[in-house]
VMD Tcl script that builds the backbone (N, CA, C; Angstrom):
set m [mol new atoms 414]
animate dup $m
set s [atomselect $m all]
$s set {name element resname resid chain x y z} {
  {N N MET 1 A -22.304 36.452 -22.883}
  {CA C MET 1 A -21.389 35.786 -22.170}
  {C C MET 1 A -22.336 35.904 -21.107}
  {N N SER 2 A -21.896 33.988 -20.435}
  {CA C SER 2 A -22.694 33.762 -18.896}
  {C C SER 2 A -21.921 34.623 -17.617}
  {N N ASP 3 A -22.718 34.603 -16.648}
  {CA C ASP 3 A -22.246 34.945 -15.431}
  {C C ASP 3 A -21.057 34.356 -15.056}
  {N N ASN 4 A -20.564 33.246 -15.586}
  {CA C ASN 4 A -19.456 31.867 -15.064}
  {C C ASN 4 A -18.276 32.593 -15.911}
  {N N THR 5 A -18.248 33.041 -16.686}
  {CA C THR 5 A -16.891 33.471 -17.572}
  {C C THR 5 A -16.156 34.852 -17.206}
  {N N PHE 6 A -14.935 34.597 -17.436}
  {CA C PHE 6 A -13.942 35.831 -16.855}
  {C C PHE 6 A -13.268 36.266 -18.154}
  {N N ALA 7 A -13.256 37.581 -18.528}
  {CA C ALA 7 A -12.832 38.477 -19.461}
  {C C ALA 7 A -11.172 38.006 -19.636}
  {N N MET 8 A -10.164 37.632 -20.338}
  {CA C MET 8 A -8.976 37.565 -19.868}
  {C C MET 8 A -8.131 38.821 -19.096}
  {N N ASN 9 A -8.872 40.053 -19.231}
  {CA C ASN 9 A -8.238 40.759 -18.328}
  {C C ASN 9 A -8.222 40.455 -16.685}
  {N N ASP 10 A -9.235 39.961 -16.902}
  {CA C ASP 10 A -9.692 39.501 -15.268}
  {C C ASP 10 A -8.907 38.522 -14.145}
  {N N TRP 11 A -8.054 37.737 -15.276}
  {CA C TRP 11 A -7.314 36.732 -14.628}
  {C C TRP 11 A -5.919 37.465 -13.835}
  {N N PRO 12 A -5.447 36.461 -12.910}
  {CA C PRO 12 A -4.460 37.371 -11.883}
  {C C PRO 12 A -3.417 36.974 -12.880}
  {N N GLU 13 A -2.635 37.677 -12.732}
  {CA C GLU 13 A -0.612 36.967 -13.459}
  {C C GLU 13 A -0.556 36.244 -12.056}
  {N N PRO 14 A -0.017 35.170 -13.096}
  {CA C PRO 14 A 0.962 34.080 -12.034}
  {C C PRO 14 A 2.049 34.626 -11.189}
  {N N ASP 15 A 2.042 34.387 -10.047}
  {CA C ASP 15 A 3.233 34.361 -9.455}
  {C C ASP 15 A 4.588 34.302 -9.958}
  {N N PRO 16 A 5.007 35.399 -9.858}
  {CA C PRO 16 A 6.754 35.022 -10.679}
  {C C PRO 16 A 7.795 34.260 -9.345}
  {N N ASP 17 A 7.185 34.071 -8.499}
  {CA C ASP 17 A 8.670 33.837 -7.774}
  {C C ASP 17 A 7.801 31.799 -7.552}
  {N N LEU 18 A 6.694 31.112 -8.639}
  {CA C LEU 18 A 6.478 30.125 -8.552}
  {C C LEU 18 A 7.156 29.629 -9.542}
  {N N VAL 19 A 8.269 28.961 -9.648}
  {CA C VAL 19 A 8.910 27.764 -11.085}
  {C C VAL 19 A 8.542 27.036 -11.310}
  {N N PRO 20 A 7.758 26.519 -12.265}
  {CA C PRO 20 A 7.385 25.092 -12.678}
  {C C PRO 20 A 8.895 24.243 -12.819}
  {N N LEU 21 A 8.043 22.736 -12.031}
  {CA C LEU 21 A 9.654 21.825 -12.235}
  {C C LEU 21 A 8.686 20.542 -12.554}
  {N N THR 22 A 9.750 19.741 -12.520}
  {CA C THR 22 A 9.254 18.418 -12.932}
  {C C THR 22 A 9.192 17.456 -11.679}
  {N N ARG 23 A 8.653 16.326 -11.817}
  {CA C ARG 23 A 8.752 15.733 -10.646}
  {C C ARG 23 A 10.057 15.393 -9.945}
  {N N GLY 24 A 10.724 14.891 -10.804}
  {CA C GLY 24 A 12.206 15.076 -10.624}
  {C C GLY 24 A 13.032 16.609 -10.068}
  {N N GLU 25 A 12.759 16.987 -10.347}
  {CA C GLU 25 A 13.297 18.375 -10.246}
  {C C GLU 25 A 13.064 18.591 -8.727}
  {N N ALA 26 A 11.651 18.774 -8.414}
  {CA C ALA 26 A 10.723 18.735 -7.353}
  {C C ALA 26 A 11.651 18.031 -6.212}
  {N N VAL 27 A 12.063 16.601 -6.425}
  {CA C VAL 27 A 12.785 15.756 -5.662}
  {C C VAL 27 A 14.032 16.367 -5.162}
  {N N GLU 28 A 14.765 16.384 -6.340}
  {CA C GLU 28 A 16.522 16.793 -6.517}
  {C C GLU 28 A 16.273 18.333 -5.300}
  {N N LEU 29 A 15.587 19.304 -5.547}
  {CA C LEU 29 A 15.380 20.485 -4.958}
  {C C LEU 29 A 15.181 19.998 -3.598}
  {N N LEU 30 A 14.108 19.383 -3.104}
  {CA C LEU 30 A 14.177 19.031 -1.944}
  {C C LEU 30 A 14.896 18.075 -1.237}
  {N N ALA 31 A 15.345 17.463 -1.839}
  {CA C ALA 31 A 16.461 16.526 -1.318}
  {C C ALA 31 A 17.396 17.679 -0.773}
  {N N GLU 32 A 17.743 18.499 -1.656}
  {CA C GLU 32 A 18.880 19.358 -1.149}
  {C C GLU 32 A 18.709 20.639 0.041}
  {N N GLN 33 A 17.567 21.076 0.000}
  {CA C GLN 33 A 16.788 22.217 0.794}
  {C C GLN 33 A 16.881 21.285 2.137}
  {N N ALA 34 A 16.083 20.053 2.458}
  {CA C ALA 34 A 15.703 19.444 3.299}
  {C C ALA 34 A 17.157 18.667 3.767}
  {N N GLY 35 A 18.245 18.388 2.554}
  {CA C GLY 35 A 19.160 17.710 3.251}
  {C C GLY 35 A 18.567 16.391 3.956}
  {N N ARG 36 A 17.953 15.742 2.739}
  {CA C ARG 36 A 17.359 14.263 2.664}
  {C C ARG 36 A 17.981 13.528 1.662}
  {N N SER 37 A 17.817 12.074 1.606}
  {CA C SER 37 A 18.308 11.563 0.752}
  {C C SER 37 A 17.473 11.601 -0.225}
  {N N ARG 38 A 17.498 11.441 -1.599}
  {CA C ARG 38 A 16.585 11.402 -2.632}
  {C C ARG 38 A 15.277 10.731 -2.391}
  {N N GLU 39 A 15.831 9.241 -2.008}
  {CA C GLU 39 A 14.770 8.502 -1.903}
  {C C GLU 39 A 13.773 9.012 -0.656}
  {N N VAL 40 A 13.988 9.229 0.327}
  {CA C VAL 40 A 13.046 9.882 1.188}
  {C C VAL 40 A 12.329 11.434 0.919}
  {N N ALA 41 A 13.195 12.042 -0.216}
  {CA C ALA 41 A 12.510 13.021 -0.907}
  {C C ALA 41 A 11.691 13.032 -1.702}
  {N N GLU 42 A 12.065 11.908 -2.356}
  {CA C GLU 42 A 10.699 11.307 -3.401}
  {C C GLU 42 A 9.588 10.507 -2.601}
  {N N THR 43 A 9.509 10.187 -1.455}
  {CA C THR 43 A 8.520 9.989 -0.689}
  {C C THR 43 A 7.762 10.626 0.069}
  {N N MET 44 A 8.570 12.017 0.324}
  {CA C MET 44 A 7.763 13.286 0.603}
  {C C MET 44 A 7.068 13.463 -0.437}
  {N N VAL 45 A 7.642 13.353 -1.399}
  {CA C VAL 45 A 6.289 13.977 -2.419}
  {C C VAL 45 A 5.123 13.121 -3.129}
  {N N ARG 46 A 5.804 11.705 -2.736}
  {CA C ARG 46 A 4.260 11.286 -3.110}
  {C C ARG 46 A 3.034 11.267 -2.148}
  {N N ASP 47 A 3.861 10.933 -0.622}
  {CA C ASP 47 A 3.052 11.078 0.549}
  {C C ASP 47 A 2.234 12.954 0.157}
  {N N TYR 48 A 2.525 13.644 -0.116}
  {CA C TYR 48 A 2.314 15.354 -0.443}
  {C C TYR 48 A 1.176 14.733 -1.356}
  {N N LEU 49 A 1.551 14.298 -2.341}
  {CA C LEU 49 A 0.557 14.335 -3.529}
  {C C LEU 49 A -0.665 13.024 -3.488}
  {N N ASP 50 A -0.791 12.246 -2.487}
  {CA C ASP 50 A -1.265 11.303 -2.312}
  {C C ASP 50 A -2.405 12.054 -1.200}
  {N N ASP 51 A -2.107 12.845 -0.382}
  {CA C ASP 51 A -2.479 13.528 0.639}
  {C C ASP 51 A -3.522 14.697 0.027}
  {N N THR 52 A -2.978 15.283 -1.063}
  {CA C THR 52 A -3.422 16.348 -1.813}
  {C C THR 52 A -4.646 15.316 -2.906}
  {N N SER 53 A -4.425 14.116 -3.234}
  {CA C SER 53 A -5.520 13.296 -4.156}
  {C C SER 53 A -6.757 13.238 -3.145}
  {N N ALA 54 A -6.079 12.628 -1.746}
  {CA C ALA 54 A -7.595 12.249 -0.720}
  {C C ALA 54 A -8.130 13.884 -0.539}
  {N N ARG 55 A -7.571 14.928 -0.511}
  {CA C ARG 55 A -8.191 15.918 -0.151}
  {C C ARG 55 A -9.492 16.214 -1.100}
  {N N LEU 56 A -8.426 16.327 -2.203}
  {CA C LEU 56 A -9.573 16.437 -3.696}
  {C C LEU 56 A -10.423 15.662 -4.173}
  {N N GLY 57 A -10.344 14.265 -3.571}
  {CA C GLY 57 A -10.913 13.184 -3.985}
  {C C GLY 57 A -10.732 12.447 -5.617}
  {N N TYR 58 A -9.544 12.609 -6.041}
  {CA C TYR 58 A -8.921 12.707 -7.628}
  {C C TYR 58 A -7.558 12.328 -7.156}
  {N N SER 59 A -6.753 11.775 -8.450}
  {CA C SER 59 A -5.503 11.791 -7.936}
  {C C SER 59 A -5.044 13.141 -8.973}
  {N N VAL 60 A -3.725 13.257 -8.280}
  {CA C VAL 60 A -3.112 14.013 -8.883}
  {C C VAL 60 A -1.887 14.528 -8.973}
  {N N HIS 61 A -1.614 12.802 -9.118}
  {CA C HIS 61 A 0.095 12.631 -9.302}
  {C C HIS 61 A 0.572 13.119 -10.653}
  {N N ARG 62 A -0.284 13.163 -11.897}
  {CA C ARG 62 A 0.312 13.806 -13.062}
  {C C ARG 62 A 0.453 15.246 -13.118}
  {N N TRP 63 A -0.296 15.991 -11.735}
  {CA C TRP 63 A -0.045 17.585 -11.951}
  {C C TRP 63 A 1.058 17.846 -12.232}
  {N N GLY 64 A 1.648 18.814 -12.415}
  {CA C GLY 64 A 3.011 19.578 -12.503}
  {C C GLY 64 A 3.165 20.298 -10.714}
  {N N LEU 65 A 4.332 20.199 -10.669}
  {CA C LEU 65 A 4.440 21.270 -9.264}
  {C C LEU 65 A 5.111 22.388 -9.812}
  {N N ASP 66 A 5.557 22.783 -8.542}
  {CA C ASP 66 A 6.181 24.120 -8.610}
  {C C ASP 66 A 7.041 24.125 -7.250}
  {N N SER 67 A 7.755 25.559 -7.361}
  {CA C SER 67 A 8.403 25.946 -5.908}
  {C C SER 67 A 7.932 26.085 -4.588}
  {N N GLY 68 A 6.217 26.391 -5.043}
  {CA C GLY 68 A 5.688 26.473 -3.887}
  {C C GLY 68 A 5.014 25.244 -2.872}
  {N N ASP 69 A 5.332 24.412 -4.022}
  {CA C ASP 69 A 4.787 22.865 -3.697}
  {C C ASP 69 A 6.278 22.185 -2.727}
  {N N VAL 70 A 6.919 22.786 -3.323}
  {CA C VAL 70 A 8.374 22.372 -2.368}
  {C C VAL 70 A 8.317 22.717 -1.340}
  {N N ALA 71 A 8.064 24.321 -1.162}
  {CA C ALA 71 A 8.138 24.431 -0.042}
  {C C ALA 71 A 7.286 24.325 1.331}
  {N N GLU 72 A 5.688 24.021 0.590}
  {CA C GLU 72 A 5.047 23.581 1.222}
  {C C GLU 72 A 5.145 22.019 1.613}
  {N N ILE 73 A 6.196 21.267 0.719}
  {CA C ILE 73 A 6.121 20.003 1.466}
  {C C ILE 73 A 7.159 19.931 2.294}
  {N N ARG 74 A 8.583 20.768 2.349}
  {CA C ARG 74 A 9.281 21.152 3.574}
  {C C ARG 74 A 8.622 21.321 4.216}
  {N N ARG 75 A 7.833 22.147 4.862}
  {CA C ARG 75 A 7.228 22.770 6.290}
  {C C ARG 75 A 6.131 21.332 6.779}
  {N N ASP 76 A 5.305 20.810 5.940}
  {CA C ASP 76 A 4.551 20.250 6.229}
  {C C ASP 76 A 5.151 18.397 6.438}
  {N N TYR 77 A 5.826 18.018 5.906}
  {CA C TYR 77 A 6.787 16.827 5.736}
  {C C TYR 77 A 7.750 16.741 6.351}
  {N N GLU 78 A 8.376 17.832 6.719}
  {CA C GLU 78 A 10.162 17.332 6.977}
  {C C GLU 78 A 10.424 16.876 8.421}
  {N N TRP 79 A 9.035 17.122 9.145}
  {CA C TRP 79 A 9.570 16.472 10.669}
  {C C TRP 79 A 9.066 15.181 10.628}
  {N N ILE 80 A 8.376 14.433 9.688}
  {CA C ILE 80 A 8.289 13.107 10.064}
  {C C ILE 80 A 9.839 12.412 9.335}
  {N N ASP 81 A 9.691 11.206 10.673}
  {CA C ASP 81 A 10.996 10.794 11.035}
  {C C ASP 81 A 11.131 9.648 9.391}
  {N N TYR 82 A 11.035 9.887 8.331}
  {CA C TYR 82 A 11.045 8.564 7.135}
  {C C TYR 82 A 12.234 7.623 6.872}
  {N N GLU 83 A 13.472 8.002 7.911}
  {CA C GLU 83 A 14.531 7.337 8.012}
  {C C GLU 83 A 14.320 5.958 8.811}
  {N N SER 84 A 13.169 6.049 9.701}
  {CA C SER 84 A 13.306 5.282 10.921}
  {C C SER 84 A 11.763 4.132 10.153}
  {N N GLY 85 A 11.078 5.018 8.914}
  {CA C GLY 85 A 9.928 4.160 8.818}
  {C C GLY 85 A 8.565 4.829 8.747}
  {N N GLU 86 A 8.891 5.969 9.811}
  {CA C GLU 86 A 7.481 6.679 9.858}
  {C C GLU 86 A 6.892 7.092 9.015}
  {N N ASN 87 A 5.261 6.764 8.404}
  {CA C ASN 87 A 4.796 7.823 7.407}
  {C C ASN 87 A 3.789 8.492 8.336}
  {N N PRO 88 A 3.345 9.175 7.432}
  {CA C PRO 88 A 2.481 10.705 8.134}
  {C C PRO 88 A 1.701 10.189 9.190}
  {N N ALA 89 A 1.102 9.128 8.867}
  {CA C ALA 89 A 0.324 8.760 10.066}
  {C C ALA 89 A 0.239 8.712 11.440}
  {N N ASP 90 A 1.675 8.022 10.963}
  {CA C ASP 90 A 2.450 7.412 12.708}
  {C C ASP 90 A 3.010 9.028 12.961}
  {N N ALA 91 A 3.665 9.693 11.885}
  {CA C ALA 91 A 4.077 10.882 12.593}
  {C C ALA 91 A 3.243 11.927 13.396}
  {N N ARG 92 A 1.727 11.619 12.570}
  {CA C ARG 92 A 0.582 12.433 13.160}
  {C C ARG 92 A 0.327 11.624 14.745}
  {N N ALA 93 A 0.245 10.581 15.188}
  {CA C ALA 93 A -0.023 10.160 16.131}
  {C C ALA 93 A 1.180 10.863 17.499}
  {N N ARG 94 A 2.345 10.474 16.786}
  {CA C ARG 94 A 3.485 10.954 17.642}
  {C C ARG 94 A 3.402 12.344 17.779}
  {N N ALA 95 A 2.935 13.665 17.105}
  {CA C ALA 95 A 2.685 14.781 17.127}
  {C C ALA 95 A 1.588 14.745 18.124}
  {N N ALA 96 A 0.322 14.218 18.644}
  {CA C ALA 96 A -0.567 14.440 18.968}
  {C C ALA 96 A -0.043 14.018 20.474}
  {N N VAL 97 A 1.107 12.840 20.723}
  {CA C VAL 97 A 1.575 12.873 21.888}
  {C C VAL 97 A 2.503 13.925 22.330}
  {N N ASN 98 A 3.711 14.669 21.729}
  {CA C ASN 98 A 4.267 15.676 21.606}
  {C C ASN 98 A 3.236 17.118 22.426}
  {N N ALA 99 A 1.991 17.283 21.515}
  {CA C ALA 99 A 1.177 18.222 21.984}
  {C C ALA 99 A 0.823 18.193 23.461}
  {N N ALA 100 A 0.368 16.462 23.702}
  {CA C ALA 100 A -0.280 16.486 25.029}
  {C C ALA 100 A 0.676 17.011 25.783}
  {N N GLY 101 A 1.869 16.550 25.842}
  {CA C GLY 101 A 3.092 16.385 26.860}
  {C C GLY 101 A 3.111 18.530 27.176}
  {N N TRP 102 A 3.546 19.085 25.594}
  {CA C TRP 102 A 3.993 20.450 25.778}
  {C C TRP 102 A 2.948 21.372 26.354}
  {N N VAL 103 A 1.434 20.678 26.263}
  {CA C VAL 103 A -0.002 21.132 26.708}
  {C C VAL 103 A 0.510 21.276 28.661}
  {N N GLN 104 A 1.082 20.032 28.479}
  {CA C GLN 104 A 0.626 19.993 30.357}
  {C C GLN 104 A 2.265 20.652 31.045}
  {N N VAL 105 A 3.364 20.872 29.989}
  {CA C VAL 105 A 4.232 21.522 30.422}
  {C C VAL 105 A 3.900 22.770 30.676}
  {N N ALA 106 A 2.840 23.236 30.133}
  {CA C ALA 106 A 2.845 24.726 29.890}
  {C C ALA 106 A 1.459 24.840 30.752}
  {N N ALA 107 A 0.951 24.175 31.180}
  {CA C ALA 107 A -0.270 24.545 32.328}
  {C C ALA 107 A 1.050 24.198 33.721}
  {N N ASP 108 A 1.837 23.556 33.876}
  {CA C ASP 108 A 2.697 23.398 35.216}
  {C C ASP 108 A 3.774 24.417 35.521}
  {N N VAL 109 A 4.142 25.122 34.325}
  {CA C VAL 109 A 5.463 26.045 34.344}
  {C C VAL 109 A 4.601 27.141 35.095}
  {N N ASP 110 A 5.798 27.700 36.261}
  {CA C ASP 110 A 5.601 28.835 36.916}
  {C C ASP 110 A 5.823 30.156 35.807}
  {N N ARG 111 A 4.939 30.820 35.561}
  {CA C ARG 111 A 5.183 31.779 34.668}
  {C C ARG 111 A 5.488 32.742 34.928}
  {N N ASP 112 A 5.483 33.354 36.244}
  {CA C ASP 112 A 6.151 34.150 37.274}
  {C C ASP 112 A 7.605 34.377 37.231}
  {N N HIS 113 A 8.057 32.623 37.332}
  {CA C HIS 113 A 9.500 32.683 37.391}
  {C C HIS 113 A 10.252 32.548 35.535}
  {N N SER 114 A 9.782 32.238 35.280}
  {CA C SER 114 A 10.192 31.428 33.922}
  {C C SER 114 A 8.912 31.747 32.683}
  {N N PRO 115 A 8.483 32.906 32.813}
  {CA C PRO 115 A 8.167 33.507 31.504}
  {C C PRO 115 A 8.504 33.183 30.184}
  {N N GLY 116 A 9.464 33.369 29.891}
  {CA C GLY 116 A 9.957 32.912 28.542}
  {C C GLY 116 A 9.675 31.209 28.284}
  {N N TYR 117 A 9.953 30.377 28.994}
  {CA C TYR 117 A 9.857 28.822 29.179}
  {C C TYR 117 A 7.904 28.565 29.011}
  {N N ALA 118 A 7.612 29.721 29.457}
  {CA C ALA 118 A 6.214 29.401 29.369}
  {C C ALA 118 A 5.542 29.475 27.677}
  {N N SER 119 A 5.982 30.737 27.675}
  {CA C SER 119 A 5.923 31.047 26.259}
  {C C SER 119 A 6.398 30.292 25.173}
  {N N ARG 120 A 7.724 29.352 25.608}
  {CA C ARG 120 A 7.789 28.258 24.471}
  {C C ARG 120 A 7.455 26.951 24.495}
  {N N ALA 121 A 6.457 26.604 25.723}
  {CA C ALA 121 A 5.676 25.269 26.131}
  {C C ALA 121 A 4.661 25.710 25.279}
  {N N GLU 122 A 4.020 26.806 25.498}
  {CA C GLU 122 A 2.797 27.428 24.573}
  {C C GLU 122 A 3.011 27.249 22.946}
  {N N ARG 123 A 4.261 27.861 22.429}
  {CA C ARG 123 A 4.181 27.723 21.380}
  {C C ARG 123 A 4.695 26.281 20.565}
  {N N GLU 124 A 5.409 25.290 21.216}
  {CA C GLU 124 A 5.629 24.082 20.797}
  {C C GLU 124 A 4.283 23.097 21.156}
  {N N ALA 125 A 3.527 23.560 21.942}
  {CA C ALA 125 A 2.039 23.048 21.771}
  {C C ALA 125 A 0.994 23.328 21.105}
  {N N ILE 126 A 1.156 24.275 20.280}
  {CA C ILE 126 A 0.424 24.628 19.578}
  {C C ILE 126 A 0.755 24.254 17.889}
  {N N GLU 127 A 2.296 24.262 18.124}
  {CA C GLU 127 A 3.226 23.692 16.365}
  {C C GLU 127 A 2.512 22.316 16.756}
  {N N TRP 128 A 3.325 20.893 17.546}
  {CA C TRP 128 A 2.690 20.101 17.515}
  {C C TRP 128 A 1.091 19.740 17.610}
  {N N SER 129 A 0.248 20.375 17.906}
  {CA C SER 129 A -1.411 19.934 17.894}
  {C C SER 129 A -1.653 20.300 16.338}
  {N N GLU 130 A -0.855 21.776 15.625}
  {CA C GLU 130 A -1.132 21.667 14.162}
  {C C GLU 130 A -0.377 20.550 13.309}
  {N N ARG 131 A 0.635 20.204 13.903}
  {CA C ARG 131 A 1.164 18.876 13.309}
  {C C ARG 131 A 0.499 17.751 13.161}
  {N N ALA 132 A -0.153 17.330 14.554}
  {CA C ALA 132 A -1.214 16.075 14.746}
  {C C ALA 132 A -2.630 15.971 13.812}
  {N N ALA 133 A -2.698 17.680 13.215}
  {CA C ALA 133 A -3.990 17.283 12.701}
  {C C ALA 133 A -3.755 16.806 11.580}
  {N N ASP 134 A -4.582 16.333 11.049}
  {CA C ASP 134 A -4.248 15.771 9.449}
  {C C ASP 134 A -4.249 16.701 8.297}
  {N N GLY 135 A -4.969 17.820 8.776}
  {CA C GLY 135 A -4.740 19.455 7.618}
  {C C GLY 135 A -5.993 19.145 6.813}
  {N N TRP 136 A -7.042 18.149 7.116}
  {CA C TRP 136 A -7.519 17.593 5.737}
  {C C TRP 136 A -8.896 17.334 5.920}
  {N N SER 137 A -8.990 17.123 7.165}
  {CA C SER 137 A -10.271 17.027 8.058}
  {C C SER 137 A -11.252 18.418 8.223}
  {N N ALA 138 A -12.460 18.461 7.957}
  {CA C ALA 138 A -13.138 19.571 8.033}
  {C C ALA 138 A -13.661 19.538 9.606}
}
mol reanalyze $m
mol bondsrecalc $m
mol representation Tube
mol addrep $m
């Protein structure tokens, strides 16, 4: 046996919470969970697969999806304003503007007078900065 092989007992058990889904089932579940139209949910799934393909360097459009993918799509794509024609690149540009605004608010707020608002401004700056990052660059 070479150093690159695994015994069957060494493979981890699949996560029982991850339910395999067809693309259509993933779209329907996403539409239901995110409250978006089926067309928007389809676009969200396509963008997720496009971004994953770009990251890996080959197409994953024929791969299966699971409930974990749907959760990731909701988290990473639900804030994009697809209804107004925004795409992920546009959304990241908008997020960068929002992040800069929240950074400025966090810097300007009187922390002694408004510690809760200061904390919120910092959290918003971090969240929008994370959204502005494409998530795939090194």
